[in-house]
Each structure stands twice: as C-alpha cells, then as structure tokens.
LOTOR-948296 format. One record per residue: residue number from 1; x, y, z of N, C-alpha, C, CB in turn; residue in three letters. Coordinates in Angstrom, 3 decimals. Glycine has a CB too. Layout:
{NUM; {X; Y; Z}; {X; Y; Z}; {X; Y; Z}; {X; Y; Z}; ala};
...
***
This chain:
{1; {20.361; 113.736; -48.425}; {19.510; 112.631; -48.008}; {19.708; 111.464; -48.932}; {18.040; 113.044; -47.979}; met};
{2; {19.658; 110.257; -48.418}; {19.776; 109.059; -49.188}; {18.405; 108.580; -49.637}; {20.485; 107.993; -48.394}; gly};
{3; {18.410; 107.490; -50.395}; {17.143; 106.958; -50.934}; {16.157; 106.598; -49.817}; {17.417; 105.716; -51.805}; his};
{4; {16.664; 106.026; -48.748}; {15.765; 105.623; -47.660}; {15.001; 106.839; -47.105}; {16.570; 104.930; -46.525}; arg};
{5; {15.704; 107.896; -46.834}; {15.071; 109.114; -46.318}; {14.195; 109.756; -47.360}; {16.117; 110.104; -45.847}; glu};
{6; {14.646; 109.758; -48.622}; {13.828; 110.339; -49.704}; {12.537; 109.576; -49.836}; {14.588; 110.331; -51.047}; asp};
{7; {12.593; 108.237; -49.758}; {11.385; 107.434; -49.839}; {10.405; 107.760; -48.700}; {11.747; 105.955; -49.813}; leu};
{8; {10.953; 107.867; -47.506}; {10.079; 108.175; -46.357}; {9.416; 109.550; -46.511}; {10.889; 108.129; -45.040}; leu};
{9; {10.168; 110.529; -46.916}; {9.584; 111.864; -47.117}; {8.563; 111.871; -48.258}; {10.691; 112.887; -47.407}; glu};
{10; {8.869; 111.158; -49.322}; {7.924; 111.056; -50.458}; {6.646; 110.340; -50.043}; {8.577; 110.309; -51.646}; gly};
{11; {6.789; 109.279; -49.245}; {5.622; 108.539; -48.751}; {4.785; 109.417; -47.842}; {6.056; 107.266; -48.003}; ala};
{12; {5.407; 110.221; -47.022}; {4.654; 111.147; -46.146}; {3.879; 112.162; -46.988}; {5.618; 111.889; -45.167}; lys};
{13; {4.509; 112.694; -48.018}; {3.801; 113.639; -48.886}; {2.590; 112.980; -49.530}; {4.741; 114.184; -49.969}; arg};
{14; {2.778; 111.733; -49.987}; {1.662; 110.994; -50.579}; {0.579; 110.702; -49.560}; {2.153; 109.695; -51.190}; cys};
{15; {0.973; 110.413; -48.362}; {0.033; 110.133; -47.280}; {-0.869; 111.365; -47.082}; {0.796; 109.768; -45.950}; leu};
{16; {-0.294; 112.539; -47.084}; {-1.057; 113.766; -46.873}; {-1.915; 114.082; -48.110}; {-0.102; 114.947; -46.558}; tyr};
{17; {-1.392; 113.823; -49.287}; {-2.084; 114.230; -50.517}; {-3.099; 113.208; -50.997}; {-1.082; 114.480; -51.610}; glu};
{18; {-2.774; 111.904; -50.877}; {-3.628; 110.868; -51.475}; {-4.277; 109.951; -50.435}; {-2.816; 110.033; -52.442}; lys};
{19; {-3.726; 109.936; -49.229}; {-4.222; 109.040; -48.203}; {-3.433; 107.749; -48.161}; {-5.680; 108.744; -48.428}; gly};
{20; {-3.656; 107.005; -47.100}; {-2.892; 105.760; -46.858}; {-3.203; 104.707; -47.934}; {-3.218; 105.187; -45.446}; tyr};
{21; {-4.475; 104.371; -48.094}; {-4.850; 103.254; -48.968}; {-4.696; 103.579; -50.441}; {-6.271; 102.844; -48.696}; ala};
{22; {-4.770; 104.844; -50.831}; {-4.740; 105.193; -52.243}; {-3.344; 105.410; -52.802}; {-5.542; 106.412; -52.462}; ser};
{23; {-2.353; 105.411; -51.936}; {-0.982; 105.624; -52.415}; {-0.388; 104.364; -52.976}; {-0.104; 106.143; -51.303}; thr};
{24; {0.195; 104.459; -54.160}; {0.842; 103.317; -54.798}; {2.345; 103.480; -54.726}; {0.386; 103.166; -56.262}; thr};
{25; {3.060; 102.419; -55.046}; {4.534; 102.482; -55.083}; {4.977; 103.510; -56.107}; {5.148; 101.092; -55.416}; ala};
{26; {4.291; 103.555; -57.250}; {4.639; 104.531; -58.281}; {4.450; 105.964; -57.787}; {3.799; 104.297; -59.532}; arg};
{27; {3.438; 106.192; -57.008}; {3.216; 107.536; -56.424}; {4.413; 107.924; -55.559}; {1.898; 107.570; -55.573}; asp};
{28; {4.839; 106.996; -54.715}; {5.955; 107.288; -53.781}; {7.236; 107.533; -54.568}; {6.163; 106.114; -52.766}; val};
{29; {7.455; 106.728; -55.596}; {8.655; 106.912; -56.416}; {8.640; 108.283; -57.093}; {8.763; 105.795; -57.476}; val};
{30; {7.507; 108.685; -57.619}; {7.371; 109.986; -58.274}; {7.603; 111.096; -57.266}; {5.981; 110.134; -58.927}; ala};
{31; {7.066; 110.951; -56.066}; {7.209; 112.007; -55.037}; {8.609; 112.064; -54.475}; {6.222; 111.783; -53.901}; ala};
{32; {9.324; 110.936; -54.484}; {10.625; 110.885; -53.842}; {11.801; 111.023; -54.805}; {10.752; 109.611; -53.096}; ser};
{33; {11.549; 110.856; -56.090}; {12.637; 110.922; -57.062}; {13.562; 109.715; -57.013}; {13.437; 112.167; -56.841}; gly};
{34; {13.036; 108.617; -56.493}; {13.837; 107.375; -56.408}; {13.340; 106.370; -57.451}; {13.756; 106.751; -54.967}; thr};
{35; {13.531; 105.108; -57.225}; {13.070; 104.084; -58.157}; {12.344; 102.973; -57.409}; {14.251; 103.508; -58.957}; asn};
{36; {11.567; 102.191; -58.133}; {10.762; 101.124; -57.509}; {11.588; 100.144; -56.735}; {9.985; 100.384; -58.547}; leu};
{37; {12.772; 99.793; -57.222}; {13.635; 98.810; -56.543}; {14.055; 99.296; -55.171}; {14.875; 98.512; -57.383}; gly};
{38; {14.171; 100.586; -54.966}; {14.652; 101.078; -53.690}; {13.617; 100.886; -52.564}; {15.019; 102.546; -53.818}; ser};
{39; {12.343; 100.790; -52.915}; {11.327; 100.559; -51.887}; {11.569; 99.187; -51.265}; {9.880; 100.655; -52.484}; ile};
{40; {11.717; 98.163; -52.106}; {11.970; 96.807; -51.618}; {13.301; 96.697; -50.882}; {11.944; 95.826; -52.774}; gly};
{41; {14.316; 97.360; -51.405}; {15.619; 97.302; -50.804}; {15.606; 97.905; -49.389}; {16.625; 98.022; -51.685}; tyr};
{42; {15.013; 99.085; -49.257}; {15.060; 99.808; -47.994}; {13.945; 99.450; -46.996}; {15.005; 101.261; -48.277}; his};
{43; {12.758; 99.102; -47.516}; {11.604; 98.866; -46.633}; {10.975; 97.494; -46.753}; {10.566; 99.877; -46.903}; tyr};
{44; {11.304; 96.760; -47.803}; {10.723; 95.440; -47.981}; {9.456; 95.441; -48.809}; {10.441; 94.839; -46.658}; gly};
{45; {8.608; 96.425; -48.624}; {7.350; 96.509; -49.375}; {6.795; 97.924; -49.279}; {6.311; 95.479; -48.842}; ser};
{46; {5.874; 98.231; -50.175}; {5.215; 99.549; -50.150}; {4.422; 99.697; -48.869}; {4.288; 99.737; -51.380}; thr};
{47; {3.756; 98.628; -48.418}; {2.979; 98.687; -47.172}; {3.878; 99.013; -45.970}; {2.248; 97.347; -46.936}; arg};
{48; {5.061; 98.381; -45.933}; {5.987; 98.658; -44.818}; {6.443; 100.116; -44.866}; {7.222; 97.705; -44.871}; ala};
{49; {6.709; 100.612; -46.055}; {7.104; 102.026; -46.217}; {5.967; 102.931; -45.785}; {7.502; 102.333; -47.686}; leu};
{50; {4.738; 102.651; -46.174}; {3.607; 103.488; -45.790}; {3.372; 103.430; -44.277}; {2.342; 103.051; -46.543}; met};
{51; {3.597; 102.275; -43.703}; {3.494; 102.172; -42.248}; {4.533; 103.055; -41.571}; {3.663; 100.715; -41.796}; asn};
{52; {5.763; 103.043; -42.088}; {6.834; 103.854; -41.528}; {6.498; 105.342; -41.729}; {8.204; 103.495; -42.189}; ala};
{53; {5.917; 105.686; -42.869}; {5.545; 107.074; -43.139}; {4.440; 107.514; -42.173}; {5.080; 107.241; -44.613}; ala};
{54; {3.476; 106.629; -41.921}; {2.395; 106.990; -40.991}; {2.977; 107.260; -39.596}; {1.319; 105.854; -40.925}; met};
{55; {3.831; 106.361; -39.147}; {4.423; 106.535; -37.791}; {5.277; 107.796; -37.720}; {5.287; 105.302; -37.407}; leu};
{56; {6.015; 108.091; -38.760}; {6.822; 109.301; -38.785}; {5.956; 110.538; -38.767}; {7.718; 109.315; -40.001}; ser};
{57; {4.865; 110.504; -39.524}; {3.941; 111.638; -39.547}; {3.273; 111.831; -38.186}; {2.877; 111.436; -40.632}; ala};
{58; {2.916; 110.733; -37.534}; {2.319; 110.835; -36.216}; {3.314; 111.411; -35.231}; {1.825; 109.474; -35.741}; ile};
{59; {4.578; 111.014; -35.317}; {5.609; 111.601; -34.453}; {5.725; 113.099; -34.704}; {6.972; 110.915; -34.688}; glu};
{60; {5.673; 113.516; -35.977}; {5.735; 114.951; -36.308}; {4.553; 115.672; -35.665}; {5.733; 115.171; -37.858}; asp};
{61; {3.368; 115.083; -35.766}; {2.178; 115.691; -35.177}; {2.333; 115.759; -33.665}; {0.905; 114.899; -35.558}; trp};
{62; {2.827; 114.666; -33.056}; {3.032; 114.661; -31.595}; {3.983; 115.754; -31.165}; {3.566; 113.309; -31.130}; gly};
{63; {5.031; 115.977; -31.945}; {5.959; 117.077; -31.637}; {5.271; 118.423; -31.739}; {7.165; 117.042; -32.576}; asp};
{64; {4.409; 118.579; -32.757}; {3.698; 119.852; -32.940}; {2.725; 120.104; -31.795}; {2.944; 119.862; -34.280}; ala};
{65; {2.000; 119.041; -31.380}; {1.069; 119.177; -30.258}; {1.838; 119.478; -28.987}; {0.221; 117.899; -30.084}; val};
{66; {2.913; 118.764; -28.774}; {3.735; 119.031; -27.575}; {4.207; 120.476; -27.538}; {4.952; 118.090; -27.532}; gly};
{67; {4.677; 120.970; -28.679}; {5.151; 122.356; -28.738}; {4.000; 123.326; -28.503}; {5.819; 122.644; -30.098}; ala};
{68; {2.854; 123.035; -29.086}; {1.683; 123.927; -28.919}; {1.230; 123.945; -27.469}; {0.510; 123.479; -29.831}; ala};
{69; {1.216; 122.787; -26.852}; {0.745; 122.715; -25.442}; {1.768; 123.277; -24.457}; {0.427; 121.260; -25.062}; leu};
{70; {3.031; 123.241; -24.831}; {4.066; 123.715; -23.910}; {4.337; 125.203; -24.087}; {5.356; 122.927; -24.115}; ala};
{71; {3.751; 125.833; -25.130}; {4.009; 127.245; -25.394}; {3.462; 128.123; -24.257}; {3.382; 127.659; -26.741}; ala};
{72; {4.022; 129.294; -24.160}; {3.573; 130.237; -23.128}; {2.161; 130.714; -23.429}; {4.534; 131.444; -23.029}; glu};
{73; {1.389; 131.027; -22.406}; {0.001; 131.410; -22.600}; {-0.209; 132.630; -23.494}; {-0.612; 131.666; -21.288}; pro};
{74; {0.629; 133.643; -23.388}; {0.475; 134.805; -24.280}; {-0.861; 135.529; -24.081}; {0.599; 134.362; -25.735}; gly};
{75; {-1.527; 135.813; -25.189}; {-2.784; 136.541; -25.147}; {-4.011; 135.650; -25.011}; {-2.914; 137.367; -26.372}; asp};
{76; {-3.820; 134.358; -24.808}; {-4.943; 133.425; -24.746}; {-5.644; 133.573; -23.395}; {-4.462; 131.956; -24.965}; glu};
{77; {-6.877; 133.042; -23.278}; {-7.590; 133.174; -22.025}; {-6.810; 132.553; -20.879}; {-8.958; 132.539; -22.131}; pro};
{78; {-7.097; 133.055; -19.706}; {-6.383; 132.558; -18.520}; {-6.759; 131.120; -18.160}; {-6.664; 133.463; -17.334}; glu};
{79; {-7.959; 130.686; -18.537}; {-8.440; 129.335; -18.222}; {-7.515; 128.307; -18.909}; {-9.943; 129.147; -18.687}; asp};
{80; {-6.747; 127.517; -18.128}; {-5.822; 126.575; -18.735}; {-6.518; 125.484; -19.539}; {-4.976; 125.951; -17.675}; pro};
{81; {-7.731; 125.116; -19.164}; {-8.439; 124.055; -19.884}; {-8.893; 124.568; -21.281}; {-9.674; 123.561; -19.045}; leu};
{82; {-9.364; 125.786; -21.314}; {-9.729; 126.393; -22.586}; {-8.466; 126.532; -23.455}; {-10.414; 127.783; -22.362}; val};
{83; {-7.400; 127.006; -22.872}; {-6.141; 127.164; -23.611}; {-5.686; 125.832; -24.177}; {-5.046; 127.755; -22.705}; arg};
{84; {-5.739; 124.764; -23.377}; {-5.341; 123.419; -23.822}; {-6.181; 123.020; -25.047}; {-5.517; 122.368; -22.663}; tyr};
{85; {-7.499; 123.101; -24.942}; {-8.343; 122.662; -26.069}; {-8.194; 123.558; -27.280}; {-9.802; 122.620; -25.650}; trp};
{86; {-8.005; 124.846; -27.054}; {-7.801; 125.724; -28.216}; {-6.544; 125.297; -28.984}; {-7.684; 127.213; -27.768}; arg};
{87; {-5.504; 124.963; -28.260}; {-4.236; 124.541; -28.926}; {-4.398; 123.174; -29.588}; {-3.061; 124.489; -27.897}; arg};
{88; {-5.088; 122.264; -28.939}; {-5.301; 120.937; -29.558}; {-6.096; 121.112; -30.851}; {-6.056; 119.962; -28.573}; val};
{89; {-7.197; 121.839; -30.781}; {-8.020; 122.073; -31.965}; {-7.235; 122.794; -33.050}; {-9.261; 122.879; -31.598}; ile};
{90; {-6.360; 123.687; -32.644}; {-5.512; 124.420; -33.594}; {-4.629; 123.501; -34.420}; {-4.646; 125.413; -32.855}; gly};
{91; {-4.225; 122.360; -33.876}; {-3.399; 121.443; -34.651}; {-4.143; 120.842; -35.829}; {-2.887; 120.344; -33.767}; thr};
{92; {-5.486; 120.869; -35.778}; {-6.244; 120.384; -36.910}; {-5.986; 121.199; -38.143}; {-7.702; 120.383; -36.598}; leu};
{93; {-5.803; 122.501; -37.975}; {-5.500; 123.366; -39.107}; {-4.155; 123.053; -39.736}; {-5.531; 124.804; -38.676}; gly};
{94; {-3.213; 122.690; -38.931}; {-1.874; 122.418; -39.457}; {-1.612; 120.950; -39.793}; {-0.857; 122.877; -38.470}; thr};
{95; {-2.472; 120.033; -39.254}; {-2.229; 118.620; -39.448}; {-3.505; 117.839; -39.852}; {-1.644; 118.037; -38.179}; his};
{96; {-4.444; 118.501; -40.519}; {-5.704; 117.862; -40.901}; {-5.448; 116.580; -41.727}; {-6.582; 118.856; -41.708}; arg};
{97; {-4.567; 116.640; -42.694}; {-4.308; 115.464; -43.546}; {-3.821; 114.298; -42.718}; {-3.277; 115.794; -44.635}; glu};
{98; {-3.018; 114.586; -41.701}; {-2.510; 113.515; -40.859}; {-3.629; 112.876; -40.060}; {-1.431; 114.039; -39.925}; leu};
{99; {-4.545; 113.694; -39.531}; {-5.686; 113.129; -38.795}; {-6.507; 112.244; -39.706}; {-6.570; 114.245; -38.204}; trp};
{100; {-6.763; 112.681; -40.900}; {-7.524; 111.857; -41.845}; {-6.777; 110.576; -42.179}; {-7.815; 112.641; -43.127}; leu};
{101; {-5.497; 110.687; -42.439}; {-4.693; 109.502; -42.787}; {-4.611; 108.546; -41.595}; {-3.262; 109.922; -43.238}; ala};
{102; {-4.588; 109.068; -40.362}; {-4.519; 108.179; -39.210}; {-5.797; 107.378; -39.018}; {-4.228; 108.972; -37.966}; ser};
{103; {-6.935; 107.987; -39.323}; {-8.189; 107.242; -39.275}; {-8.149; 106.145; -40.322}; {-9.407; 108.176; -39.501}; val};
{104; {-7.699; 106.481; -41.512}; {-7.598; 105.495; -42.566}; {-6.619; 104.370; -42.206}; {-7.172; 106.166; -43.856}; glu};
{105; {-5.517; 104.741; -41.602}; {-4.531; 103.721; -41.202}; {-5.104; 102.762; -40.147}; {-3.258; 104.401; -40.652}; ala};
{106; {-5.894; 103.308; -39.235}; {-6.490; 102.442; -38.214}; {-7.426; 101.422; -38.834}; {-7.242; 103.273; -37.181}; met};
{107; {-8.146; 101.841; -39.862}; {-9.011; 100.898; -40.574}; {-8.133; 99.841; -41.285}; {-9.929; 101.656; -41.608}; ile};
{108; {-7.074; 100.257; -41.920}; {-6.183; 99.335; -42.624}; {-5.477; 98.376; -41.635}; {-5.134; 100.132; -43.440}; gln};
{109; {-5.299; 98.835; -40.396}; {-4.599; 98.013; -39.390}; {-5.390; 96.742; -39.056}; {-4.359; 98.833; -38.102}; ala};
{110; {-6.668; 96.758; -39.348}; {-7.471; 95.556; -39.135}; {-6.939; 94.379; -39.969}; {-8.943; 95.834; -39.486}; glu};
{111; {-6.290; 94.707; -41.075}; {-5.796; 93.672; -42.005}; {-4.269; 93.602; -42.004}; {-6.303; 93.950; -43.435}; his};
{112; {-3.620; 94.323; -41.116}; {-2.168; 94.347; -41.064}; {-1.709; 94.296; -39.615}; {-1.614; 95.599; -41.768}; ser};
{113; {-1.381; 93.103; -39.147}; {-0.901; 92.997; -37.728}; {0.301; 93.870; -37.434}; {-0.537; 91.554; -37.399}; pro};
{114; {1.207; 94.045; -38.404}; {2.387; 94.894; -38.174}; {1.956; 96.353; -37.961}; {3.380; 94.793; -39.376}; asp};
{115; {1.059; 96.842; -38.832}; {0.608; 98.207; -38.676}; {-0.142; 98.362; -37.358}; {-0.277; 98.621; -39.855}; leu};
{116; {-0.979; 97.404; -37.031}; {-1.717; 97.492; -35.781}; {-0.780; 97.583; -34.579}; {-2.639; 96.294; -35.634}; arg};
{117; {0.270; 96.760; -34.581}; {1.242; 96.784; -33.487}; {1.978; 98.102; -33.425}; {2.237; 95.651; -33.635}; ala};
{118; {2.342; 98.643; -34.590}; {3.012; 99.915; -34.627}; {2.112; 101.047; -34.144}; {3.497; 100.196; -36.019}; gln};
{119; {0.859; 101.052; -34.570}; {-0.060; 102.074; -34.105}; {-0.316; 101.952; -32.616}; {-1.364; 101.992; -34.863}; leu};
{120; {-0.407; 100.734; -32.101}; {-0.604; 100.527; -30.668}; {0.566; 101.096; -29.877}; {-0.778; 99.034; -30.357}; ala};
{121; {1.792; 100.859; -30.387}; {2.982; 101.427; -29.735}; {2.919; 102.962; -29.781}; {4.290; 100.913; -30.426}; asp};
{122; {2.484; 103.506; -30.917}; {2.381; 104.958; -31.043}; {1.341; 105.527; -30.067}; {2.017; 105.341; -32.489}; gly};
{123; {0.251; 104.807; -29.870}; {-0.751; 105.269; -28.900}; {-0.196; 105.233; -27.477}; {-2.024; 104.407; -28.991}; met};
{124; {0.584; 104.230; -27.183}; {1.178; 104.174; -25.835}; {2.112; 105.328; -25.633}; {1.923; 102.856; -25.609}; glu};
{125; {2.907; 105.658; -26.662}; {3.797; 106.829; -26.562}; {2.954; 108.096; -26.410}; {4.728; 106.937; -27.820}; gln};
{126; {1.841; 108.175; -27.098}; {0.955; 109.340; -26.995}; {0.371; 109.475; -25.608}; {-0.166; 109.247; -28.014}; gly};
{127; {-0.065; 108.365; -25.020}; {-0.612; 108.403; -23.660}; {0.450; 108.872; -22.693}; {-1.145; 107.022; -23.238}; arg};
{128; {1.653; 108.363; -22.837}; {2.739; 108.716; -21.948}; {3.129; 110.197; -22.126}; {3.948; 107.801; -22.204}; arg};
{129; {3.229; 110.653; -23.362}; {3.562; 112.047; -23.631}; {2.508; 113.002; -23.108}; {3.747; 112.259; -25.108}; gly};
{130; {1.246; 112.668; -23.307}; {0.183; 113.538; -22.819}; {0.164; 113.567; -21.292}; {-1.177; 113.077; -23.359}; leu};
{131; {0.367; 112.400; -20.659}; {0.411; 112.392; -19.210}; {1.546; 113.267; -18.679}; {0.565; 110.969; -18.701}; ala};
{132; {2.673; 113.226; -19.363}; {3.811; 114.057; -18.944}; {3.476; 115.536; -19.102}; {5.076; 113.707; -19.763}; ala};
{133; {2.926; 115.897; -20.240}; {2.565; 117.308; -20.491}; {1.532; 117.821; -19.484}; {2.015; 117.470; -21.919}; leu};
{134; {0.531; 117.003; -19.219}; {-0.578; 117.438; -18.356}; {-0.244; 117.422; -16.874}; {-1.774; 116.569; -18.593}; leu};
{135; {0.675; 116.569; -16.492}; {1.056; 116.524; -15.061}; {2.295; 117.378; -14.793}; {1.323; 115.063; -14.615}; thr};
{136; {2.996; 117.789; -15.846}; {4.195; 118.601; -15.659}; {5.376; 117.770; -15.188}; {3.924; 119.712; -14.667}; gly};
{137; {5.305; 116.463; -15.366}; {6.393; 115.574; -14.925}; {7.118; 114.991; -16.143}; {5.839; 114.425; -14.022}; arg};
{138; {8.402; 114.737; -16.030}; {9.123; 114.083; -17.142}; {8.575; 112.676; -17.365}; {10.656; 114.022; -16.852}; pro};
{139; {8.560; 112.258; -18.654}; {8.008; 110.944; -19.006}; {8.650; 109.832; -18.200}; {8.192; 110.672; -20.491}; glu};
{140; {9.972; 109.894; -18.000}; {10.680; 108.796; -17.293}; {10.283; 108.693; -15.823}; {12.197; 108.999; -17.390}; glu};
{141; {9.674; 109.745; -15.257}; {9.298; 109.684; -13.869}; {7.823; 109.304; -13.681}; {9.581; 111.008; -13.213}; ser};
{142; {7.098; 109.112; -14.756}; {5.671; 108.795; -14.669}; {5.465; 107.362; -14.172}; {4.991; 108.987; -16.041}; leu};
{143; {4.469; 107.180; -13.295}; {4.059; 105.847; -12.906}; {2.998; 105.363; -13.906}; {3.512; 105.831; -11.436}; asp};
{144; {2.792; 104.071; -13.972}; {1.834; 103.513; -14.952}; {0.421; 103.997; -14.686}; {1.864; 101.979; -14.922}; glu};
{145; {0.099; 104.243; -13.433}; {-1.255; 104.736; -13.092}; {-1.518; 106.062; -13.783}; {-1.421; 104.896; -11.554}; gln};
{146; {-0.557; 106.957; -13.806}; {-0.754; 108.252; -14.491}; {-0.934; 108.077; -15.971}; {0.417; 109.181; -14.236}; ser};
{147; {-0.140; 107.185; -16.547}; {-0.249; 106.910; -17.995}; {-1.616; 106.336; -18.315}; {0.862; 105.931; -18.462}; val};
{148; {-2.072; 105.393; -17.488}; {-3.349; 104.687; -17.745}; {-4.565; 105.542; -17.377}; {-3.393; 103.368; -16.954}; arg};
{149; {-4.421; 106.579; -16.619}; {-5.557; 107.447; -16.274}; {-5.452; 108.750; -17.032}; {-5.613; 107.715; -14.755}; thr};
{150; {-4.548; 109.602; -16.667}; {-4.430; 110.940; -17.280}; {-4.125; 110.817; -18.771}; {-3.323; 111.773; -16.576}; val};
{151; {-3.117; 110.050; -19.099}; {-2.741; 109.923; -20.503}; {-3.822; 109.272; -21.364}; {-1.475; 109.129; -20.613}; gly};
{152; {-4.416; 108.179; -20.844}; {-5.434; 107.488; -21.614}; {-6.682; 108.344; -21.808}; {-5.799; 106.188; -20.935}; ala};
{153; {-7.108; 109.023; -20.759}; {-8.287; 109.915; -20.874}; {-8.025; 111.053; -21.809}; {-8.689; 110.466; -19.514}; ala};
{154; {-6.855; 111.673; -21.730}; {-6.513; 112.800; -22.614}; {-6.467; 112.341; -24.074}; {-5.149; 113.422; -22.205}; ala};
{155; {-5.905; 111.203; -24.341}; {-5.836; 110.688; -25.719}; {-7.227; 110.357; -26.253}; {-4.939; 109.437; -25.784}; leu};
{156; {-8.061; 109.737; -25.417}; {-9.418; 109.391; -25.826}; {-10.217; 110.679; -26.133}; {-10.125; 108.550; -24.712}; ala};
{157; {-10.126; 111.654; -25.279}; {-10.841; 112.900; -25.510}; {-10.323; 113.616; -26.764}; {-10.713; 113.814; -24.289}; leu};
{158; {-9.035; 113.645; -26.917}; {-8.437; 114.302; -28.064}; {-8.889; 113.639; -29.367}; {-6.910; 114.276; -27.954}; met};
{159; {-8.856; 112.316; -29.398}; {-9.262; 111.581; -30.604}; {-10.731; 111.851; -30.930}; {-9.028; 110.062; -30.420}; ser};
{160; {-11.566; 111.822; -29.898}; {-13.017; 112.085; -30.128}; {-13.281; 113.510; -30.620}; {-13.814; 111.845; -28.827}; gly};
{161; {-12.602; 114.459; -30.005}; {-12.796; 115.843; -30.414}; {-12.328; 116.039; -31.864}; {-12.036; 116.799; -29.462}; val};
{162; {-11.187; 115.494; -32.196}; {-10.671; 115.679; -33.554}; {-11.580; 114.952; -34.566}; {-9.202; 115.154; -33.659}; met};
{163; {-12.154; 113.830; -34.201}; {-13.065; 113.151; -35.106}; {-14.278; 114.026; -35.396}; {-13.502; 111.806; -34.519}; thr};
{164; {-14.794; 114.674; -34.358}; {-15.914; 115.595; -34.533}; {-15.540; 116.745; -35.456}; {-16.374; 116.137; -33.182}; gln};
{165; {-14.340; 117.303; -35.261}; {-13.890; 118.425; -36.106}; {-13.677; 117.997; -37.527}; {-12.609; 119.026; -35.567}; trp};
{166; {-13.184; 116.806; -37.762}; {-13.010; 116.341; -39.139}; {-14.315; 116.083; -39.846}; {-12.189; 115.097; -39.159}; leu};
{167; {-15.295; 115.574; -39.111}; {-16.561; 115.168; -39.673}; {-17.547; 116.337; -39.836}; {-17.168; 114.103; -38.809}; thr};
{168; {-17.609; 117.182; -38.845}; {-18.646; 118.227; -38.811}; {-18.121; 119.490; -38.112}; {-19.918; 117.704; -38.087}; asp};
{169; {-17.182; 120.197; -38.781}; {-16.572; 121.329; -38.098}; {-17.559; 122.435; -37.690}; {-15.522; 121.911; -38.976}; pro};
{170; {-18.649; 122.571; -38.412}; {-19.609; 123.615; -38.060}; {-20.288; 123.373; -36.717}; {-20.654; 123.727; -39.135}; ala};
{171; {-20.416; 122.099; -36.339}; {-21.070; 121.762; -35.049}; {-20.134; 121.142; -34.047}; {-22.216; 120.821; -35.278}; arg};
{172; {-18.850; 121.100; -34.360}; {-17.901; 120.541; -33.414}; {-17.753; 121.488; -32.226}; {-16.532; 120.288; -34.091}; ala};
{173; {-17.432; 120.940; -31.056}; {-17.370; 121.815; -29.861}; {-16.163; 122.735; -29.891}; {-17.331; 120.974; -28.584}; pro};
{174; {-16.378; 123.918; -29.348}; {-15.298; 124.890; -29.220}; {-14.484; 124.551; -27.973}; {-15.855; 126.349; -29.146}; ser};
{175; {-13.366; 125.193; -27.844}; {-12.528; 124.988; -26.640}; {-13.308; 125.341; -25.384}; {-11.232; 125.841; -26.715}; ala};
{176; {-14.074; 126.428; -25.458}; {-14.867; 126.848; -24.272}; {-15.946; 125.837; -23.958}; {-15.510; 128.234; -24.499}; glu};
{177; {-16.603; 125.293; -24.978}; {-17.647; 124.294; -24.754}; {-17.040; 123.013; -24.158}; {-18.388; 123.978; -26.082}; gln};
{178; {-15.902; 122.621; -24.667}; {-15.245; 121.416; -24.106}; {-14.887; 121.621; -22.648}; {-13.975; 121.060; -24.906}; leu};
{179; {-14.322; 122.750; -22.314}; {-13.939; 123.019; -20.911}; {-15.186; 122.987; -20.037}; {-13.210; 124.403; -20.774}; ala};
{180; {-16.266; 123.635; -20.450}; {-17.507; 123.649; -19.679}; {-18.097; 122.257; -19.555}; {-18.519; 124.586; -20.320}; ala};
{181; {-18.077; 121.482; -20.640}; {-18.607; 120.139; -20.615}; {-17.814; 119.245; -19.704}; {-18.637; 119.567; -21.989}; gly};
{182; {-16.515; 119.317; -19.714}; {-15.678; 118.507; -18.840}; {-15.920; 118.875; -17.380}; {-14.195; 118.684; -19.197}; leu};
{183; {-16.060; 120.141; -17.103}; {-16.328; 120.562; -15.729}; {-17.687; 120.060; -15.272}; {-16.261; 122.089; -15.609}; arg};
{184; {-18.667; 120.101; -16.145}; {-19.996; 119.593; -15.814}; {-19.958; 118.089; -15.578}; {-20.991; 119.928; -16.929}; ala};
{185; {-19.210; 117.353; -16.406}; {-19.108; 115.915; -16.205}; {-18.450; 115.589; -14.882}; {-18.336; 115.275; -17.338}; leu};
{186; {-17.431; 116.347; -14.515}; {-16.738; 116.107; -13.256}; {-17.655; 116.339; -12.051}; {-15.511; 117.004; -13.158}; cys};
{187; {-18.629; 117.225; -12.195}; {-19.533; 117.485; -11.086}; {-20.817; 116.716; -11.151}; {-19.839; 118.911; -11.021}; gly};
{188; {-20.999; 115.972; -12.263}; {-22.261; 115.203; -12.426}; {-22.223; 113.930; -11.605}; {-22.509; 114.855; -13.914}; ala};
{189; {-23.350; 113.545; -11.008}; {-23.392; 112.289; -10.269}; {-23.302; 111.127; -11.246}; {-24.680; 112.189; -9.415}; pro};
{190; {-22.638; 110.087; -10.841}; {-22.506; 108.919; -11.712}; {-23.537; 107.889; -11.441}; {-21.166; 108.310; -11.572}; leu};
***
C-alpha cells in the first residue's frame, strides 16, 4: 500500500476510535505510519481526508448490509420482514462506530458543503442499493419511482431504527416489533 491508501486506512481507524470531529492530522499520521506532509499532498487537507474516510467507511458498511440482506435465510424465522430487520439490526454490532461517526459527520456537514454533497451522494447510492435489494432488481434496471419510494422509505426507516438502537438499546424495537409495527401502519387508516 502507498501513502494515500495508508492515510485512508489510518483515518478510518481514527474515525472508529476517536470520531470524526475529534481526529487530528497527528492522530491520522500516527495510525497510518505516514507523515503530515503526505496528508496535504494526497488529500489537500485533514478535513478532505476525513471526508474520504467517512465515505469509504460508509461504503464498507453498505457492502456488509448488502451481504447480510442477501444471505440465505438459514435458521432464521420464515417471516422475511423479521429476517430483514434482524439482519439490519445485526449490523449495529459489527458497525456501531460507523453509525456513530456518520451521525457526527452529518452534523459536521452543516459547516462543510463538500462533505454535505458527498454524504448526499452516498445517501442516493444507499436508496438505490436498498431499492435493488428489496425489489430483487439490478440497480441499473431501477426506475426513479422505485428509488424515491422503496429506497427512500427503507433508508429512512433504517436510519431511524439505528438511531434508536444507538441511543437506547434497552428500549429499541426488536425485529419482530418492527415487522408488526410496519404491518399495523400499512393497515391503519390515514
């Protein structure tokens, strides 16, 4: 690996260990085994490097969620909605630090147009990927209506559920409760 890749991996480690806002250039250099000058040379600034690290970490998480959701049912309950939520909630155990860092990055994006634009692009990719997973269609064949309905609703629900689990895991909804609640909402008069 070259310095650019080492910096990115070091920044991701810092993101998980210290958070987005608390990571300094010196932290990244220590974690990556590089030098301060290489941050400017390869990324332009520490903020740009941390933005790249956040996006790379989100891509890693997206890959993990995609793999978890695409896995064979195995011994899990037959109810596909329960299985879906159990797998989504399960990613919290393997990617908790990323969820926390992503909340922090969204707050920081208020003061960074570049980060905001990058996160917005990442959300669009997330909507598209979720719509593909949930409809069983390849991303390239999706119409915008599916992305704006299925993908957007899935991402909104996922973000809300994960926020509850990060904040109050003892009272956060289980996969079974989520499935029952969604079914009740679908049958409720508007």
